[in-house]
Steps between C-alpha positions, in 0.01 A plus 500: 500500500595570859351811662665669799365740761772674699409576862795700630556758770608852405742684729657845501814386316411528132807309381426213736141483375626472143743228603219299661276543196775386262568194715133402500466562127790262439289226663172597336323348202400621156289785638572684825303778671655702784322717759414863434796741548697207642834672434440812707164486672301820468795700640307829506792687656747358245305530177778644284744238628246224436436620146873509423545153646222370277707582191794299636272212597343483154844467341579207731164326465477509121769229452310273742201511263690319226310176563209616717230763529553737796239736643561756776435869576729790581484871579581729206519874439371653177461871430533577869230251605542163670326186377479137605578313177459128444750339264475174310837380370566214258796400286696794645244750372223712654182336371248708692506804729195614693450774764284442806163661432312451828707636789440393861413814693514330842867423436583856397552415134274780375723755676816388321418323174339613177252241370495356152183492290257216431625495140836379637337174611478264205559142398840423350640185340810288560564192285139507382351505851281785624622666820338749732655689790367688799679645801386435858205732585384483136375149584190660657373675185256327266574749222858368496382139501293584193805637319683170564212285375636226273846485663643150531749598772462794739805628688450667837788661693372626837587657833173396667449556872456221754174645639332430165665163438179310431387769254817439297442126497133527406552759228793321333307174496191672358715670236621161375151350503327794333760519225557125479871572495818455701577763762851540639478721808810610689476681834763628739614288797556802726347466846209736427421341164253221417738266316235271340696490173346239273490327166134441414369288213204575270306237697570684825763263638733696728866448582584720798757467781577794731810322633687518170690786337458338158201302372565292187216317328494304174193590294332385181408807295238297313291513819374840387351361177366194680325706766351741247362209298373320809325806644433726203427854620608669177870550569733465203 
């Protein structure tokens, strides 16, 4: 398979953001992860507009998942509350949908979003492979790592700040090593963001390039089984 980490900028023009994402997806591989809220940014003063745009975007992105897995997040409104939902699309269907559970208070998220619950974080399967997903700040919580234990591929859409760039790199690499799995991490390329998007192997090999808007990397999924046999720590 070919994994792709999208490292795009997000501007104020929602339609333009969607156009950029669609263009990059057309060049991506079998699995593509886009940055957190890449279509709208956090847009706190435009929440209703952002939530409405998310519905339009989903309709346009579903056809692009015909031959690839797509992961991204968007702002949604349910029962009068706003959530940051991650979507995983495949074969023009919604395979998995997961709300952000751990909100980043420093960024104002706790003032605007309603969090999901820990029960929302769970392993799901695509074509017989076990997937896990966490969103940005959730990377810091061991209780979430524990819920993803046994995943073969972990998807990580993020909007991670530049001041904590090295934290993002260290934590994503540790996540792959501790779980002996692939990690596909996608961060925003905005000026105040870390970039540091990466495709990381179960052995800890890292493909990262802050200069690119799209990182494509061919991978051998059997590396997960090989690593778990080579260094048996009880993962199955």
